[in-house]
PDB file of N, CA, C and O in Angstrom:
ATOM      1  N   MET A   1    -191.626 -79.673  51.224  1.00  0.00           N
ATOM      2  CA  MET A   1    -191.346 -78.748  50.648  1.00  0.00           C
ATOM      3  C   MET A   1    -192.330 -77.793  49.668  1.00  0.00           C
ATOM      4  O   MET A   1    -192.988 -78.080  48.669  1.00  0.00           O
ATOM      5  N   LYS A   2    -192.183 -76.838  50.220  1.00  0.00           N
ATOM      6  CA  LYS A   2    -193.178 -75.600  48.769  1.00  0.00           C
ATOM      7  C   LYS A   2    -192.807 -76.008  47.577  1.00  0.00           C
ATOM      8  O   LYS A   2    -191.767 -76.563  47.224  1.00  0.00           O
ATOM      9  N   PRO A   3    -193.892 -75.638  46.884  1.00  0.00           N
ATOM     10  CA  PRO A   3    -193.852 -76.147  45.557  1.00  0.00           C
ATOM     11  C   PRO A   3    -193.177 -74.901  45.104  1.00  0.00           C
ATOM     12  O   PRO A   3    -193.368 -73.905  45.802  1.00  0.00           O
ATOM     13  N   GLY A   4    -192.302 -74.771  43.887  1.00  0.00           N
ATOM     14  CA  GLY A   4    -191.237 -73.730  43.984  1.00  0.00           C
ATOM     15  C   GLY A   4    -191.972 -72.713  43.294  1.00  0.00           C
ATOM     16  O   GLY A   4    -191.222 -71.744  43.177  1.00  0.00           O
ATOM     17  N   ILE A   5    -192.853 -72.532  42.892  1.00  0.00           N
ATOM     18  CA  ILE A   5    -193.785 -71.214  42.302  1.00  0.00           C
ATOM     19  C   ILE A   5    -193.930 -70.330  43.819  1.00  0.00           C
ATOM     20  O   ILE A   5    -193.682 -69.124  43.836  1.00  0.00           O
ATOM     21  N   LYS A   6    -194.256 -70.899  44.776  1.00  0.00           N
ATOM     22  CA  LYS A   6    -194.693 -70.549  45.840  1.00  0.00           C
ATOM     23  C   LYS A   6    -193.463 -70.143  47.041  1.00  0.00           C
ATOM     24  O   LYS A   6    -193.687 -69.742  48.183  1.00  0.00           O
ATOM     25  N   SER A   7    -192.153 -70.374  46.420  1.00  0.00           N
ATOM     26  CA  SER A   7    -190.961 -70.197  47.474  1.00  0.00           C
ATOM     27  C   SER A   7    -191.005 -68.133  47.545  1.00  0.00           C
ATOM     28  O   SER A   7    -191.821 -67.317  47.118  1.00  0.00           O
ATOM     29  N   THR A   8    -190.025 -68.030  48.108  1.00  0.00           N
ATOM     30  CA  THR A   8    -189.544 -66.308  47.810  1.00  0.00           C
ATOM     31  C   THR A   8    -188.467 -66.447  46.824  1.00  0.00           C
ATOM     32  O   THR A   8    -188.369 -65.580  45.956  1.00  0.00           O
ATOM     33  N   GLU A   9    -187.420 -67.709  46.858  1.00  0.00           N
ATOM     34  CA  GLU A   9    -186.274 -67.534  45.820  1.00  0.00           C
ATOM     35  C   GLU A   9    -187.022 -67.396  44.234  1.00  0.00           C
ATOM     36  O   GLU A   9    -186.620 -66.661  43.332  1.00  0.00           O
ATOM     37  N   PHE A  10    -188.315 -68.396  44.178  1.00  0.00           N
ATOM     38  CA  PHE A  10    -188.841 -68.002  42.991  1.00  0.00           C
ATOM     39  C   PHE A  10    -188.907 -66.554  42.525  1.00  0.00           C
ATOM     40  O   PHE A  10    -188.263 -66.091  41.583  1.00  0.00           O
ATOM     41  N   ILE A  11    -189.921 -65.774  43.442  1.00  0.00           N
ATOM     42  CA  ILE A  11    -190.096 -64.382  42.815  1.00  0.00           C
ATOM     43  C   ILE A  11    -189.221 -63.820  42.954  1.00  0.00           C
ATOM     44  O   ILE A  11    -188.918 -63.069  42.028  1.00  0.00           O
ATOM     45  N   ILE A  12    -188.240 -63.863  44.290  1.00  0.00           N
ATOM     46  CA  ILE A  12    -186.650 -63.378  43.923  1.00  0.00           C
ATOM     47  C   ILE A  12    -186.243 -63.054  42.514  1.00  0.00           C
ATOM     48  O   ILE A  12    -186.099 -61.967  41.955  1.00  0.00           O
ATOM     49  N   SER A  13    -186.064 -64.569  41.994  1.00  0.00           N
ATOM     50  CA  SER A  13    -185.914 -64.815  40.326  1.00  0.00           C
ATOM     51  C   SER A  13    -186.534 -64.177  39.630  1.00  0.00           C
ATOM     52  O   SER A  13    -185.980 -63.620  38.682  1.00  0.00           O
ATOM     53  N   MET A  14    -187.911 -64.035  39.856  1.00  0.00           N
ATOM     54  CA  MET A  14    -188.295 -63.635  38.851  1.00  0.00           C
ATOM     55  C   MET A  14    -188.418 -62.156  38.818  1.00  0.00           C
ATOM     56  O   MET A  14    -188.804 -61.818  37.699  1.00  0.00           O
ATOM     57  N   VAL A  15    -188.276 -61.345  39.452  1.00  0.00           N
ATOM     58  CA  VAL A  15    -188.204 -60.294  39.486  1.00  0.00           C
ATOM     59  C   VAL A  15    -186.431 -59.613  38.856  1.00  0.00           C
ATOM     60  O   VAL A  15    -186.302 -58.781  37.958  1.00  0.00           O
ATOM     61  N   GLY A  16    -185.636 -60.067  39.399  1.00  0.00           N
ATOM     62  CA  GLY A  16    -184.513 -60.631  38.442  1.00  0.00           C
ATOM     63  C   GLY A  16    -184.329 -60.449  37.201  1.00  0.00           C
ATOM     64  O   GLY A  16    -183.705 -59.654  36.499  1.00  0.00           O
ATOM     65  N   MET A  17    -185.322 -61.780  36.985  1.00  0.00           N
ATOM     66  CA  MET A  17    -185.191 -62.187  35.627  1.00  0.00           C
ATOM     67  C   MET A  17    -186.003 -61.063  35.035  1.00  0.00           C
ATOM     68  O   MET A  17    -185.295 -60.236  34.459  1.00  0.00           O
ATOM     69  N   VAL A  18    -187.679 -60.731  35.014  1.00  0.00           N
ATOM     70  CA  VAL A  18    -187.958 -59.387  34.153  1.00  0.00           C
ATOM     71  C   VAL A  18    -187.430 -58.058  34.314  1.00  0.00           C
ATOM     72  O   VAL A  18    -187.768 -57.191  33.508  1.00  0.00           O
ATOM     73  N   GLY A  19    -186.552 -57.762  35.365  1.00  0.00           N
ATOM     74  CA  GLY A  19    -185.971 -56.828  35.088  1.00  0.00           C
ATOM     75  C   GLY A  19    -184.916 -56.360  34.160  1.00  0.00           C
ATOM     76  O   GLY A  19    -184.748 -55.316  33.530  1.00  0.00           O
ATOM     77  N   GLY A  20    -184.058 -57.812  34.318  1.00  0.00           N
ATOM     78  CA  GLY A  20    -182.514 -58.043  33.242  1.00  0.00           C
ATOM     79  C   GLY A  20    -183.788 -58.324  31.683  1.00  0.00           C
ATOM     80  O   GLY A  20    -183.231 -57.753  30.745  1.00  0.00           O
ATOM     81  N   VAL A  21    -184.438 -58.620  31.434  1.00  0.00           N
ATOM     82  CA  VAL A  21    -185.861 -58.170  30.443  1.00  0.00           C
ATOM     83  C   VAL A  21    -185.591 -57.178  29.635  1.00  0.00           C
ATOM     84  O   VAL A  21    -185.180 -57.014  28.486  1.00  0.00           O
ATOM     85  N   VAL A  22    -186.063 -56.315  30.889  1.00  0.00           N
ATOM     86  CA  VAL A  22    -186.689 -54.776  30.598  1.00  0.00           C
ATOM     87  C   VAL A  22    -185.493 -54.031  30.277  1.00  0.00           C
ATOM     88  O   VAL A  22    -185.482 -53.000  29.605  1.00  0.00           O
ATOM     89  N   LEU A  23    -184.426 -54.633  30.820  1.00  0.00           N
ATOM     90  CA  LEU A  23    -183.002 -53.497  30.483  1.00  0.00           C
ATOM     91  C   LEU A  23    -182.255 -54.515  29.066  1.00  0.00           C
ATOM     92  O   LEU A  23    -181.409 -53.990  28.343  1.00  0.00           O
ATOM     93  N   ALA A  24    -182.520 -55.365  28.933  1.00  0.00           N
ATOM     94  CA  ALA A  24    -182.014 -55.652  27.751  1.00  0.00           C
ATOM     95  C   ALA A  24    -182.899 -55.430  26.575  1.00  0.00           C
ATOM     96  O   ALA A  24    -182.413 -55.331  25.448  1.00  0.00           O
ATOM     97  N   SER A  25    -184.227 -55.345  26.802  1.00  0.00           N
ATOM     98  CA  SER A  25    -184.943 -54.352  25.765  1.00  0.00           C
ATOM     99  C   SER A  25    -185.013 -53.234  25.377  1.00  0.00           C
ATOM    100  O   SER A  25    -185.618 -52.853  24.375  1.00  0.00           O
ATOM    101  N   ILE A  26    -184.228 -52.408  26.344  1.00  0.00           N
ATOM    102  CA  ILE A  26    -183.916 -50.899  26.198  1.00  0.00           C
ATOM    103  C   ILE A  26    -182.889 -50.203  24.889  1.00  0.00           C
ATOM    104  O   ILE A  26    -181.662 -50.184  24.986  1.00  0.00           O
ATOM    105  N   GLU A  27    -183.521 -49.744  23.879  1.00  0.00           N
ATOM    106  CA  GLU A  27    -182.761 -49.647  22.599  1.00  0.00           C
ATOM    107  C   GLU A  27    -181.639 -48.126  23.025  1.00  0.00           C
ATOM    108  O   GLU A  27    -181.763 -47.222  23.851  1.00  0.00           O
ATOM    109  N   GLY A  28    -180.685 -48.420  22.094  1.00  0.00           N
ATOM    110  CA  GLY A  28    -179.744 -47.343  22.342  1.00  0.00           C
ATOM    111  C   GLY A  28    -178.488 -47.717  22.926  1.00  0.00           C
ATOM    112  O   GLY A  28    -177.434 -47.528  22.319  1.00  0.00           O
ATOM    113  N   ASN A  29    -178.544 -48.342  24.295  1.00  0.00           N
ATOM    114  CA  ASN A  29    -177.567 -48.544  25.085  1.00  0.00           C
ATOM    115  C   ASN A  29    -177.281 -49.964  24.940  1.00  0.00           C
ATOM    116  O   ASN A  29    -178.048 -50.877  25.248  1.00  0.00           O
ATOM    117  N   GLN A  30    -175.874 -50.096  24.345  1.00  0.00           N
ATOM    118  CA  GLN A  30    -175.401 -51.786  24.213  1.00  0.00           C
ATOM    119  C   GLN A  30    -175.043 -52.076  25.696  1.00  0.00           C
ATOM    120  O   GLN A  30    -175.044 -53.265  26.014  1.00  0.00           O
ATOM    121  N   TRP A  31    -174.740 -51.164  26.641  1.00  0.00           N
ATOM    122  CA  TRP A  31    -174.238 -51.847  27.710  1.00  0.00           C
ATOM    123  C   TRP A  31    -175.537 -52.324  28.256  1.00  0.00           C
ATOM    124  O   TRP A  31    -175.842 -53.502  28.441  1.00  0.00           O
ATOM    125  N   THR A  32    -176.064 -51.565  28.428  1.00  0.00           N
ATOM    126  CA  THR A  32    -177.714 -51.870  29.785  1.00  0.00           C
ATOM    127  C   THR A  32    -178.129 -53.046  29.129  1.00  0.00           C
ATOM    128  O   THR A  32    -178.566 -53.971  29.813  1.00  0.00           O
ATOM    129  N   GLN A  33    -178.038 -53.175  27.569  1.00  0.00           N
ATOM    130  CA  GLN A  33    -178.903 -54.542  26.777  1.00  0.00           C
ATOM    131  C   GLN A  33    -177.627 -56.005  27.266  1.00  0.00           C
ATOM    132  O   GLN A  33    -178.005 -57.173  27.342  1.00  0.00           O
ATOM    133  N   MET A  34    -176.350 -55.623  27.501  1.00  0.00           N
ATOM    134  CA  MET A  34    -175.753 -56.557  27.813  1.00  0.00           C
ATOM    135  C   MET A  34    -175.696 -56.932  29.354  1.00  0.00           C
ATOM    136  O   MET A  34    -175.681 -58.051  29.867  1.00  0.00           O
ATOM    137  N   ILE A  35    -175.667 -55.678  29.946  1.00  0.00           N
ATOM    138  CA  ILE A  35    -175.721 -56.032  31.795  1.00  0.00           C
ATOM    139  C   ILE A  35    -177.505 -56.568  32.390  1.00  0.00           C
ATOM    140  O   ILE A  35    -177.719 -56.951  33.540  1.00  0.00           O
ATOM    141  N   GLY A  36    -178.774 -56.447  31.109  1.00  0.00           N
ATOM    142  CA  GLY A  36    -179.703 -56.419  31.184  1.00  0.00           C
ATOM    143  C   GLY A  36    -179.731 -58.757  31.037  1.00  0.00           C
ATOM    144  O   GLY A  36    -180.348 -59.448  31.848  1.00  0.00           O
ATOM    145  N   ALA A  37    -179.124 -59.188  30.149  1.00  0.00           N
ATOM    146  CA  ALA A  37    -179.244 -60.079  29.441  1.00  0.00           C
ATOM    147  C   ALA A  37    -178.465 -61.101  30.268  1.00  0.00           C
ATOM    148  O   ALA A  37    -178.749 -62.291  30.402  1.00  0.00           O
ATOM    149  N   ILE A  38    -177.031 -60.177  31.009  1.00  0.00           N
ATOM    150  CA  ILE A  38    -176.705 -61.522  31.952  1.00  0.00           C
ATOM    151  C   ILE A  38    -177.624 -61.394  33.752  1.00  0.00           C
ATOM    152  O   ILE A  38    -177.668 -62.293  34.593  1.00  0.00           O
ATOM    153  N   LEU A  39    -178.069 -60.376  33.830  1.00  0.00           N
ATOM    154  CA  LEU A  39    -178.878 -60.443  34.837  1.00  0.00           C
ATOM    155  C   LEU A  39    -180.204 -61.252  34.841  1.00  0.00           C
ATOM    156  O   LEU A  39    -180.603 -61.812  35.862  1.00  0.00           O
ATOM    157  N   ALA A  40    -180.864 -61.292  33.668  1.00  0.00           N
ATOM    158  CA  ALA A  40    -181.711 -62.510  33.206  1.00  0.00           C
ATOM    159  C   ALA A  40    -180.900 -63.594  33.594  1.00  0.00           C
ATOM    160  O   ALA A  40    -181.150 -63.996  34.730  1.00  0.00           O
ATOM    161  N   ALA A  41    -179.789 -64.332  32.851  1.00  0.00           N
ATOM    162  CA  ALA A  41    -179.341 -65.319  32.939  1.00  0.00           C
ATOM    163  C   ALA A  41    -178.750 -65.872  34.300  1.00  0.00           C
ATOM    164  O   ALA A  41    -178.702 -67.019  34.745  1.00  0.00           O
ATOM    165  N   VAL A  42    -178.291 -64.583  34.836  1.00  0.00           N
ATOM    166  CA  VAL A  42    -178.165 -65.268  36.503  1.00  0.00           C
ATOM    167  C   VAL A  42    -179.242 -65.317  37.339  1.00  0.00           C
ATOM    168  O   VAL A  42    -179.336 -65.795  38.469  1.00  0.00           O
ATOM    169  N   CYS A  43    -179.830 -64.911  36.831  1.00  0.00           N
ATOM    170  CA  CYS A  43    -181.122 -64.958  37.873  1.00  0.00           C
ATOM    171  C   CYS A  43    -181.828 -66.275  37.642  1.00  0.00           C
ATOM    172  O   CYS A  43    -182.239 -66.923  38.604  1.00  0.00           O
ATOM    173  N   GLY A  44    -181.933 -66.558  36.794  1.00  0.00           N
ATOM    174  CA  GLY A  44    -182.595 -68.078  35.947  1.00  0.00           C
ATOM    175  C   GLY A  44    -181.444 -69.152  36.565  1.00  0.00           C
ATOM    176  O   GLY A  44    -181.718 -70.148  37.235  1.00  0.00           O
ATOM    177  N   GLY A  45    -180.291 -68.775  36.236  1.00  0.00           N
ATOM    178  CA  GLY A  45    -179.497 -70.282  36.490  1.00  0.00           C
ATOM    179  C   GLY A  45    -179.430 -70.063  38.281  1.00  0.00           C
ATOM    180  O   GLY A  45    -179.412 -71.053  39.014  1.00  0.00           O
ATOM    181  N   SER A  46    -179.401 -68.789  38.782  1.00  0.00           N
ATOM    182  CA  SER A  46    -178.727 -69.212  40.342  1.00  0.00           C
ATOM    183  C   SER A  46    -180.464 -70.088  41.158  1.00  0.00           C
ATOM    184  O   SER A  46    -180.461 -70.858  42.118  1.00  0.00           O
ATOM    185  N   TYR A  47    -181.723 -69.611  40.363  1.00  0.00           N
ATOM    186  CA  TYR A  47    -182.453 -70.248  41.008  1.00  0.00           C
ATOM    187  C   TYR A  47    -182.824 -71.605  40.940  1.00  0.00           C
ATOM    188  O   TYR A  47    -183.278 -72.299  41.850  1.00  0.00           O
ATOM    189  N   THR A  48    -182.455 -72.086  39.126  1.00  0.00           N
ATOM    190  CA  THR A  48    -182.399 -73.526  39.002  1.00  0.00           C
ATOM    191  C   THR A  48    -181.345 -74.251  40.184  1.00  0.00           C
ATOM    192  O   THR A  48    -181.758 -75.019  41.052  1.00  0.00           O
ATOM    193  N   MET A  49    -180.352 -73.967  40.073  1.00  0.00           N
ATOM    194  CA  MET A  49    -179.071 -74.289  41.016  1.00  0.00           C
ATOM    195  C   MET A  49    -179.687 -74.355  42.181  1.00  0.00           C
ATOM    196  O   MET A  49    -180.014 -75.488  42.531  1.00  0.00           O
ATOM    197  N   GLY A  50    -179.961 -73.413  42.939  1.00  0.00           N
ATOM    198  CA  GLY A  50    -180.275 -73.803  44.518  1.00  0.00           C
ATOM    199  C   GLY A  50    -181.406 -74.486  44.653  1.00  0.00           C
ATOM    200  O   GLY A  50    -181.683 -74.951  45.758  1.00  0.00           O
ATOM    201  N   ARG A  51    -182.295 -74.677  43.515  1.00  0.00           N
ATOM    202  CA  ARG A  51    -183.860 -75.344  44.175  1.00  0.00           C
ATOM    203  C   ARG A  51    -183.220 -77.020  43.412  1.00  0.00           C
ATOM    204  O   ARG A  51    -183.868 -78.000  43.781  1.00  0.00           O
ATOM    205  N   SER A  52    -182.394 -77.217  42.724  1.00  0.00           N
ATOM    206  CA  SER A  52    -181.748 -78.559  42.788  1.00  0.00           C
ATOM    207  C   SER A  52    -180.749 -79.036  43.978  1.00  0.00           C
ATOM    208  O   SER A  52    -180.665 -80.141  44.514  1.00  0.00           O
ATOM    209  N   LEU A  53    -179.944 -77.715  44.239  1.00  0.00           N
ATOM    210  CA  LEU A  53    -179.288 -78.533  45.866  1.00  0.00           C
ATOM    211  C   LEU A  53    -180.698 -78.609  46.895  1.00  0.00           C
ATOM    212  O   LEU A  53    -180.334 -79.294  47.851  1.00  0.00           O
ATOM    213  N   VAL A  54    -182.026 -78.232  47.088  1.00  0.00           N
ATOM    214  CA  VAL A  54    -182.748 -78.105  47.966  1.00  0.00           C
ATOM    215  C   VAL A  54    -183.330 -79.589  47.583  1.00  0.00           C
ATOM    216  O   VAL A  54    -183.657 -80.348  48.496  1.00  0.00           O
ATOM    217  N   LYS A  55    -183.429 -79.908  46.476  1.00  0.00           N
ATOM    218  CA  LYS A  55    -184.281 -81.304  46.527  1.00  0.00           C
ATOM    219  C   LYS A  55    -183.286 -82.456  46.541  1.00  0.00           C
ATOM    220  O   LYS A  55    -183.580 -83.552  47.019  1.00  0.00           O
ATOM    221  N   SER A  56    -182.132 -82.188  46.017  1.00  0.00           N
ATOM    222  CA  SER A  56    -180.977 -82.925  46.261  1.00  0.00           C
ATOM    223  C   SER A  56    -181.004 -83.149  48.010  1.00  0.00           C
ATOM    224  O   SER A  56    -181.481 -84.191  48.458  1.00  0.00           O
ATOM    225  N   LYS A  57    -180.689 -82.542  48.540  1.00  0.00           N
ATOM    226  CA  LYS A  57    -180.665 -83.084  50.130  1.00  0.00           C
ATOM    227  C   LYS A  57    -182.084 -82.963  51.038  1.00  0.00           C
ATOM    228  O   LYS A  57    -182.155 -83.037  52.264  1.00  0.00           O
ATOM    229  N   GLU A  58    -183.090 -82.777  50.177  1.00  0.00           N
ATOM    230  CA  GLU A  58    -184.412 -83.641  51.033  1.00  0.00           C
ATOM    231  C   GLU A  58    -184.245 -84.973  50.718  1.00  0.00           C
ATOM    232  O   GLU A  58    -184.638 -85.798  51.543  1.00  0.00           O
ATOM    233  N   ALA A  59    -183.468 -85.550  49.130  1.00  0.00           N
ATOM    234  CA  ALA A  59    -183.876 -86.587  49.103  1.00  0.00           C
ATOM    235  C   ALA A  59    -183.242 -87.564  49.410  1.00  0.00           C
ATOM    236  O   ALA A  59    -183.659 -88.723  49.393  1.00  0.00           O
ATOM    237  N   LEU A  60    -181.559 -86.981  49.901  1.00  0.00           N
ATOM    238  CA  LEU A  60    -180.611 -87.665  50.993  1.00  0.00           C
ATOM    239  C   LEU A  60    -181.188 -87.680  52.372  1.00  0.00           C
ATOM    240  O   LEU A  60    -181.011 -88.556  53.219  1.00  0.00           O
ATOM    241  N   GLY A  61    -181.895 -86.603  52.481  1.00  0.00           N
ATOM    242  CA  GLY A  61    -182.437 -87.100  54.272  1.00  0.00           C
ATOM    243  C   GLY A  61    -183.504 -88.169  54.375  1.00  0.00           C
ATOM    244  O   GLY A  61    -183.890 -88.857  55.319  1.00  0.00           O
ATOM    245  N   ALA A  62    -183.907 -88.076  52.918  1.00  0.00           N
ATOM    246  CA  ALA A  62    -185.194 -88.912  53.509  1.00  0.00           C
ATOM    247  C   ALA A  62    -184.641 -90.510  53.109  1.00  0.00           C
ATOM    248  O   ALA A  62    -185.154 -91.557  53.503  1.00  0.00           O
ATOM    249  N   ALA A  63    -183.803 -90.409  52.482  1.00  0.00           N
ATOM    250  CA  ALA A  63    -182.795 -92.206  52.264  1.00  0.00           C
ATOM    251  C   ALA A  63    -182.320 -92.267  53.611  1.00  0.00           C
ATOM    252  O   ALA A  63    -182.515 -93.313  54.231  1.00  0.00           O
ATOM    253  N   HIS A  64    -181.732 -91.320  54.161  1.00  0.00           N
ATOM    254  CA  HIS A  64    -181.436 -91.760  55.562  1.00  0.00           C
ATOM    255  C   HIS A  64    -182.085 -92.325  56.590  1.00  0.00           C
ATOM    256  O   HIS A  64    -181.864 -93.223  57.403  1.00  0.00           O
ATOM    257  N   ILE A  65    -183.569 -91.012  56.164  1.00  0.00           N
ATOM    258  CA  ILE A  65    -184.808 -92.067  57.287  1.00  0.00           C
ATOM    259  C   ILE A  65    -184.947 -93.084  56.760  1.00  0.00           C
ATOM    260  O   ILE A  65    -184.946 -93.894  57.687  1.00  0.00           O
ATOM    261  N   GLU A  66    -185.117 -93.799  55.525  1.00  0.00           N
ATOM    262  CA  GLU A  66    -185.662 -94.601  55.403  1.00  0.00           C
ATOM    263  C   GLU A  66    -184.609 -96.044  55.598  1.00  0.00           C
ATOM    264  O   GLU A  66    -184.984 -97.212  55.697  1.00  0.00           O
ATOM    265  N   GLY A  67    -183.368 -95.577  55.611  1.00  0.00           N
ATOM    266  CA  GLY A  67    -182.132 -96.218  55.909  1.00  0.00           C
ATOM    267  C   GLY A  67    -182.531 -97.035  57.355  1.00  0.00           C
ATOM    268  O   GLY A  67    -182.897 -98.206  57.450  1.00  0.00           O
ATOM    269  N   LEU A  68    -182.344 -96.043  58.446  1.00  0.00           N
ATOM    270  CA  LEU A  68    -182.793 -96.333  59.550  1.00  0.00           C
ATOM    271  C   LEU A  68    -184.070 -97.094  59.517  1.00  0.00           C
ATOM    272  O   LEU A  68    -183.937 -98.293  59.759  1.00  0.00           O
ATOM    273  N   ARG A  69    -184.668 -96.886  59.395  1.00  0.00           N
ATOM    274  CA  ARG A  69    -186.298 -97.343  59.871  1.00  0.00           C
ATOM    275  C   ARG A  69    -185.819 -99.185  59.245  1.00  0.00           C
ATOM    276  O   ARG A  69    -186.210-100.114  59.951  1.00  0.00           O
ATOM    277  N   GLN A  70    -185.126 -99.461  58.150  1.00  0.00           N
ATOM    278  CA  GLN A  70    -185.071-100.974  57.512  1.00  0.00           C
ATOM    279  C   GLN A  70    -184.125-101.191  58.941  1.00  0.00           C
ATOM    280  O   GLN A  70    -184.565-102.170  59.544  1.00  0.00           O
ATOM    281  N   VAL A  71    -183.161-100.676  59.530  1.00  0.00           N
ATOM    282  CA  VAL A  71    -182.120-101.238  60.658  1.00  0.00           C
ATOM    283  C   VAL A  71    -183.051-101.324  61.838  1.00  0.00           C
ATOM    284  O   VAL A  71    -183.178-102.368  62.478  1.00  0.00           O
ATOM    285  N   ALA A  72    -183.629-100.334  62.088  1.00  0.00           N
ATOM    286  CA  ALA A  72    -184.766-100.824  62.800  1.00  0.00           C
ATOM    287  C   ALA A  72    -185.615-101.867  62.889  1.00  0.00           C
ATOM    288  O   ALA A  72    -185.929-102.539  63.871  1.00  0.00           O
ATOM    289  N   LYS A  73    -185.943-101.932  61.802  1.00  0.00           N
ATOM    290  CA  LYS A  73    -187.118-103.228  61.736  1.00  0.00           C
ATOM    291  C   LYS A  73    -186.724-104.824  61.362  1.00  0.00           C
ATOM    292  O   LYS A  73    -187.434-105.791  61.085  1.00  0.00           O
ATOM    293  N   LYS A  74    -184.620-104.579  61.536  1.00  0.00           N
ATOM    294  CA  LYS A  74    -183.823-105.611  61.016  1.00  0.00           C
ATOM    295  C   LYS A  74    -183.737-106.324  62.597  1.00  0.00           C
ATOM    296  O   LYS A  74    -183.257-105.811  63.608  1.00  0.00           O
ATOM    297  N   PRO A  75    -184.505-107.968  62.414  1.00  0.00           N
ATOM    298  CA  PRO A  75    -184.465-108.299  63.969  1.00  0.00           C
ATOM    299  C   PRO A  75    -183.098-108.937  64.209  1.00  0.00           C
ATOM    300  O   PRO A  75    -182.404-109.601  63.438  1.00  0.00           O
ATOM    301  N   LYS A  76    -182.870-108.534  65.582  1.00  0.00           N
ATOM    302  CA  LYS A  76    -181.311-108.842  66.150  1.00  0.00           C
ATOM    303  C   LYS A  76    -181.086-110.560  66.570  1.00  0.00           C
ATOM    304  O   LYS A  76    -181.882-111.360  67.062  1.00  0.00           O
ATOM    305  N   ASP A  77    -179.934-110.687  66.229  1.00  0.00           N
ATOM    306  CA  ASP A  77    -179.346-111.770  66.233  1.00  0.00           C
ATOM    307  C   ASP A  77    -179.049-112.077  67.375  1.00  0.00           C
ATOM    308  O   ASP A  77    -178.452-113.130  67.596  1.00  0.00           O
TER     309      ASP A  77
END
């Protein structure tokens, strides 16, 4: 698996988060600030959620492979 910082999901999330922070920092328009804050939070949360799902599936696959290796090594009666 690629390190998280080298994944396209990370780059897309960072663009969304930076855009959200820029929108949230604009003075004068309350709606733009709220939308920017929501955008930054959603991008950060979605990246975290997606990355954890990928890692859990990878760990589950590795556990299945290890289990099959153990079964294959077991002497037959």
